[in-house]
C-alpha positions in Angstrom: -0.3 -9.1 9.9 -3.2 -11.0 8.4 -2.5 -13.4 5.5 -3.7 -12.4 2.1 -4.5 -8.8 2.9 -5.7 -7.1 -0.2 -5.9 -3.3 -0.8 -7.6 -1.2 -3.4 -5.7 1.8 -4.6 -7.8 5.0 -4.8 -7.4 4.8 -8.6 -9.0 1.4 -8.7 -6.1 -1.3 -8.8 -6.1 -4.2 -6.3 -2.8 -5.1 -4.7 -1.9 -7.8 -2.2 0.2 -7.0 0.9 3.4 -9.2 1.0 5.0 -7.9 4.1 6.3 -5.0 6.0 10.0 -4.4 6.0 12.7 -1.8 6.8 14.4 0.1 4.0 18.2 -0.4 4.4 19.2 3.1 3.3 17.5 5.0 6.1 15.8 2.3 8.2 12.3 3.6 7.5 9.4 1.2 7.5 8.0 0.2 4.1 5.1 -1.8 2.7 6.0 -4.5 0.2 3.0 -5.3 -2.1 2.3 -7.2 -5.3 0.5 -5.9 -8.3 -2.0 -8.0 -10.4 0.8 -8.8 -12.9 2.9 -10.3 -10.1 5.5 -7.4 -9.8 6.6 -6.4 -6.4 6.6 -2.9 -5.2 7.6 -1.0 -2.1 6.1 2.2 -0.7 7.0 4.0 2.6 4.4 2.9 5.2 3.4 6.5 5.9 2.6 7.1 2.2 0.9 3.7 1.8 -1.7 4.5 4.5 -1.9 8.4 4.0 -5.0 10.4 3.5 -4.9 12.4 0.2 -7.4 14.8 -1.4 -9.0 13.7 -4.7 -11.5 15.9 -6.4 -12.2 17.8 -3.1 -12.7 14.7 -1.0 -10.3 13.1 1.5 -9.6 9.5 0.8 -7.1 6.9 1.9 -4.5 6.0 -0.8 -4.9 2.3 -0.2 -8.0 0.8 1.5 -8.1 -2.7 2.8 -10.8 -4.9 1.1 -12.1 -8.3 2.1 
């Protein structure tokens, strides 16, 4: 995993990837990321990278930015 990976949420927020982890309750892979306010969040890996439909267009929920 690259250091300082940043992702843009399809609604416009920018988040930094902290790490990938395993959720203890069911051993599923999760993405740990930080919000601009410094709070940490987790999201299932499959959901973080999923394709969704927004206004009739297919977009990725989080897109890596440079």
